[in-house]
N, C-alpha and C positions, 0 to 999 in steps of 0.2 A: 670530545667526547671519549670519556673512559668508560672501558669495557668490564664488565665482573668475569670471571672465568664462566666458559661457553658462551661470551659474544653477546651477552645484552648488555645495551648501556647501562652505565649507574644509575642508580632509581630506577629502573625501568619497571613495570611489571613483567612476572614470572608468568602469569594466568596464561592457560594455554587453551586459544582460540578453537572454536567450530562453528558451522554452518546452523545457523537458526533449523529447527524441525521445518520439513517442508518443503524446504528449499532443493532443487534440482538444477542440474546444469541448464536445462532447456526452462526455467523460469525467465519470462520477459520481465527484462530492467535496466536501469538507465547505465549504462557505462559506468558512470562513476563510483556505481555500487561495484560495479563487477570486478573493478580492479585492487577493489581492496581486498573482498569477496576471494579472488583470485590468490590470494596470497594466505587464506584463512585455511589451513590441511588438516588442522587435527595434533599436530606437533610444534608449530611453531608459535610460542609465549606474543601475545599484546604488544609488547617490549617491541619484539622485534620487528613485527608488521607496520608497527607505528613509525620504527625509523626507516623498514624498506621503501615506507610511503614516502616520509620524510614529512610525517606531521605531527599529531600531537595523540594518545591516546585514548583522548574524549574526543577527538574527529570518529575514531578507529571505532566506537562505543557507539556514538551516533549514527554512522550508518547502520551496525548491525540493530540497533533499534528501529533505524527508518525500515529495514526491509523486514524486521520482524512485525512492524505495523503495515506493510505491506500483504504481508502473506495472511493477514487476517485479514484486512480487507476482502484479498483474493476469494479467502474460505467463504467471506459472505456475501460475497456477490455471487455468486454460484450455488447457495442452498435456497431452497423454495420461500417464496416473502411470504412473510405471518400478515394477519389482519393488522398488529399493530405495525409491522413496517411499513403496510401498505396504506397506515393512515398517517402516517408520518412523511412516506412520500409525497402523497395526495396533497400533504397541505405545505409541504415546500414547494412544491410545482405550486399551488393554488398562489405562493407570496413571489413569483414570480414571474406568472403570467396571469394571475387575476380568475374572477372566475369560472374562466372556461377551462382552471385547470383540472377539475372534477370531473367534466365532461371528455377532456382528453384523457384523462385514466379511466376512465369507463369505455372508451372506443380502445384503449390498448387493452385493455382485459378480454374484452369482446372480440381483439384478434388473435388474443393468445388461449392456446388449449391449455387444459388442467390450472396448476401451480406454477407460474414460472417463476423464475429466479430472477435476482435483482437484476443482474447484468443485462436478462433478455428483456425483461421490464424498462430498461432507462436506458436500451437499445429501439424501443420501438416506440418510446415517447421524444429522443432526442430527433425521429423521423419528420415530427411535426415541429420541430423547435427550430428558430432562429437559432446560429450560431452561438449571438450574446444571451439568448435565453438560455440555451443550452449549457455552457461556460457557468452562468449564474445557478442554473439548479445544481451541476457539480460542486459549483464550491460551496452553496449550501448545503448540502449531501455532506461534503466532507466535515464542515465545521460540525456538522452534528454526531462525527464517526459514522457515517455509512458509505460513504461511495470512496 
């Protein structure tokens, strides 16, 4: 592999990478993401990060995109549930468990005080679901860009 002045592999991107906004050392992410993020320091260019990992630049960009999407979902999970989101979660729950989903949602809301966050609401609902139902609910919510 040929290197240009400055140690950058020939043809590699010189774009300097930074962490996505909102990401901290305490953010719970899979190790595979931290393996990449550990090399992103605001000084090292994309080409060197990819070379150090022995992967392509596209894969590094994919990890950053995945982390940004995860952070957006995290913010959404911690905001109070709006009426529109509540209806969408209810409809998704009904698609998983049938008509009992509406009663389960009413019970969960009665159990929770005030306007719950999505995270708290889903945790409460998961207590009443079997593991396959819980997985199906989360899978459908993710498909809809919610959880």
